[in-house]
C-alpha positions as CSV (number, residue, x, y, z in Angstrom):
1,M,-0.6,-5.2,9.8
2,T,1.6,-7.1,7.3
3,Y,1.9,-5.9,3.8
4,Q,0.2,-9.1,2.6
5,H,-2.8,-8.2,4.7
6,A,-2.7,-4.6,3.4
7,I,-2.7,-5.9,-0.2
8,K,-5.6,-8.1,0.5
9,L,-7.5,-5.1,1.9
10,A,-6.5,-3.1,-1.2
11,C,-7.9,-5.8,-3.5
12,D,-11.1,-6.0,-1.5
13,K,-11.5,-2.2,-1.5
14,V,-11.2,-1.9,-5.3
15,G,-12.9,-5.2,-6.1
16,S,-10.2,-7.7,-7.1
17,Q,-6.5,-8.3,-7.7
18,A,-7.1,-7.7,-11.4
19,V,-8.8,-4.3,-10.8
20,L,-6.0,-3.2,-8.4
21,A,-3.4,-4.3,-11.0
22,K,-5.1,-2.3,-13.7
23,A,-5.4,0.7,-11.5
24,I,-1.7,0.8,-10.7
25,D,-0.6,-0.4,-14.1
26,V,1.1,-3.7,-13.2
27,A,0.4,-7.3,-14.2
28,P,-2.2,-9.2,-12.0
29,A,0.5,-11.8,-11.3
30,I,2.6,-9.1,-9.6
31,V,-0.3,-8.3,-7.2
32,H,-0.7,-12.0,-6.6
33,Q,2.9,-12.3,-5.6
34,W,2.6,-9.4,-3.2
35,R,-0.5,-10.8,-1.7
36,G,1.1,-14.2,-1.3
37,G,4.2,-12.7,0.4
38,L,6.5,-13.8,-2.4
39,R,7.8,-10.2,-2.9
40,P,7.3,-7.0,-1.0
41,V,5.4,-4.1,-2.6
42,P,8.0,-1.9,-4.3
43,V,8.2,1.7,-3.1
44,Q,7.2,3.1,-6.5
45,H,3.7,1.5,-6.3
46,C,2.8,2.4,-2.7
47,L,1.4,5.9,-3.4
48,A,-0.6,4.6,-6.4
49,I,-2.2,1.9,-4.2
50,E,-2.9,4.4,-1.5
51,R,-4.7,6.6,-4.1
52,A,-6.5,3.7,-5.7
53,T,-7.9,2.7,-2.3
54,E,-8.8,6.3,-1.4
55,G,-6.5,6.1,1.6
56,A,-8.0,2.9,3.0
57,V,-4.6,1.2,2.5
58,T,-1.7,3.6,3.2
59,R,2.0,3.7,2.4
60,R,2.6,3.0,6.1
61,D,0.5,-0.2,5.8
62,L,2.3,-1.4,2.7
63,R,5.9,-0.7,4.0
64,P,5.5,-1.2,7.8
65,D,9.2,-1.7,8.4
66,D,10.7,1.2,6.5
67,W,8.0,3.7,5.7
68,H,9.6,6.3,8.1
69,L,12.8,6.1,6.1
70,I,11.2,6.4,2.7
71,W,8.5,9.0,3.6
72,P,9.7,10.9,6.7
73,E,7.1,13.6,6.1
74,L,4.4,11.0,7.0
75,G,5.7,10.8,10.5
76,A,5.7,14.6,10.9
77,A,2.2,14.8,9.5
78,A,1.0,12.2,11.9
79,E,2.6,14.0,14.9
80,A,1.0,17.3,13.8
81,K,-2.4,15.6,13.5
82,E,-2.1,14.0,16.9
83,A,-1.1,17.4,18.5
84,A,-4.1,19.1,17.0
């Protein structure tokens, strides 16, 4: 999944780009830029988006290329979950 698709899903989950922007305290234009692929989602907003979508869109979805470097504990948690 691309981060643009993940942002679209996040917007759909919460209701709109404007609602997502308000939930994570950014301007709606910023969400529009993420959704259009003009800029990637900054690390500092990923957890807020994950929480706003109640986990429907994860940090892994938002940062598919580098999540494991930013949040290595997510990889360990996934491995533990798979082993159980």
